[in-house]
Structures are given as structure tokens and as C-alpha cells.
C-alpha positions as CSV (number, residue, x, y, z in Angstrom):
1,M,6.9,5.1,4.8
2,S,3.5,3.5,4.9
3,A,0.4,4.7,3.0
4,C,-1.3,5.5,6.3
5,V,1.4,7.9,7.3
6,R,1.4,9.6,3.9
7,R,-2.3,10.1,4.1
8,E,-1.8,11.7,7.6
9,Q,0.8,14.0,6.2
10,V,-1.4,15.2,3.3
11,A,-4.2,15.8,5.8
12,Y,-1.9,17.9,8.0
13,V,-0.9,20.0,5.0
14,R,-4.5,20.4,3.8
15,K,-5.5,21.6,7.2
16,H,-3.3,24.6,6.6
17,G,-5.2,25.7,3.5
18,V,-3.3,23.8,0.8
19,S,-5.3,22.1,-2.0
20,L,-5.2,18.3,-2.3
21,R,-3.5,18.5,-5.7
22,R,-0.8,20.8,-4.4
23,A,-0.3,18.9,-1.1
24,C,0.2,15.6,-3.0
25,A,2.6,17.3,-5.4
26,L,4.7,18.8,-2.5
27,L,4.8,15.5,-0.6
28,Q,5.2,13.3,-3.7
29,V,2.2,11.3,-2.9
30,A,-0.2,9.8,-5.4
31,R,-3.7,11.3,-5.1
32,S,-5.2,7.8,-5.4
33,T,-3.5,6.9,-2.2
34,V,-5.2,9.7,-0.3
35,G,-8.8,8.6,-1.2
36,Y,-8.3,4.9,-0.6
37,E,-10.3,3.3,2.2
38,S,-9.5,-0.3,3.2
39,V,-12.3,-2.9,3.0
40,L,-10.6,-5.1,5.6
41,A,-12.2,-3.2,8.6
42,R,-15.7,-3.8,7.2
43,R,-15.0,-7.4,6.2
44,D,-13.5,-8.3,9.6
45,A,-16.0,-6.6,11.8
46,P,-18.4,-9.6,12.3
47,V,-15.4,-12.0,12.8
48,L,-13.8,-9.6,15.3
49,S,-16.9,-9.4,17.4
50,A,-17.3,-13.2,17.4
51,M,-13.6,-13.6,18.2
52,R,-13.9,-11.2,21.2
53,E,-16.9,-13.1,22.5
54,L,-15.1,-16.4,22.2
55,S,-11.9,-15.1,23.8
56,A,-13.9,-13.8,26.7
57,Q,-15.6,-17.2,27.1
58,Y,-12.3,-19.1,26.7
59,P,-9.6,-16.8,28.0
60,R,-6.8,-19.4,27.8
61,F,-7.3,-20.3,24.2
62,G,-5.1,-18.8,21.5
63,Y,-6.0,-17.7,18.0
64,R,-5.6,-21.2,16.5
65,R,-8.2,-22.8,18.8
66,I,-10.5,-19.8,18.4
67,Q,-10.2,-20.1,14.7
68,V,-11.7,-23.6,15.0
69,F,-14.6,-22.3,17.0
70,L,-15.2,-19.6,14.4
71,A,-15.1,-22.1,11.6
72,R,-17.9,-24.1,13.4
73,R,-19.9,-20.9,13.5
74,G,-19.4,-20.3,9.8
75,H,-16.5,-17.9,9.8
76,T,-14.0,-19.9,7.8
77,M,-10.6,-18.2,7.4
78,S,-6.9,-18.9,7.1
79,A,-4.6,-19.0,10.1
80,D,-2.8,-15.9,8.8
81,R,-6.1,-13.9,8.7
82,A,-7.1,-15.2,12.2
83,Y,-3.7,-14.2,13.6
84,R,-3.9,-10.7,12.0
85,I,-7.3,-10.0,13.5
86,W,-6.3,-11.5,16.8
87,K,-3.2,-9.4,17.1
88,K,-4.9,-6.2,15.9
89,A,-7.6,-6.6,18.5
90,G,-5.0,-7.1,21.2
91,L,-6.4,-10.5,22.3
92,Q,-3.1,-12.1,23.3
93,V,-3.2,-14.8,25.9
94,P,-1.7,-13.5,29.2
């Protein structure tokens, strides 16, 4: 089960009046998992907006070609990261 699902489960139990410590103990979830916030969303926000802009301008280009355009704009990244952002944003070529 993913950490995101575990956080949702703890939030559900807490909504019914159970303390955080007790909810984590009942569900066997580490309390450090509950408080974690990913930095990927903040780090990828400028790249995502630029990627959406380029994909609207060039609708037939895939993530590899858009990655080249992003590198020219100063957003250098690996192909894996470009694909992850591309897929998460739902920018698949029709």
C-alpha cells in the first residue's frame, strides 16, 4: 500500500475523533509518514507550466522533443523526469 493511501486512511480515522498517535498505532503507520510533504510538486511547477505551453504550441511533439525545447529555455532535466511530468500532466499525444 502506498504512503499516500496510508495518509488518507489516517486522515479518515482522525476525522472521527481519534488522535494522531492512536490512529497511527491502530493502522500501523509511522507518524513521520503522515507529516511528509513531497517537494516534487513545488520543484516541477515551473517546468510543468512551460511544458503545457510548449505542448499547446506544438501538439504533435512528444515528451522527448519538448524536453529539448525546455533545455533550450534553461530547464535541463533527464528523460525520465520529463516523462514523469508529461504523464502526470496528461499531455499524451493523441
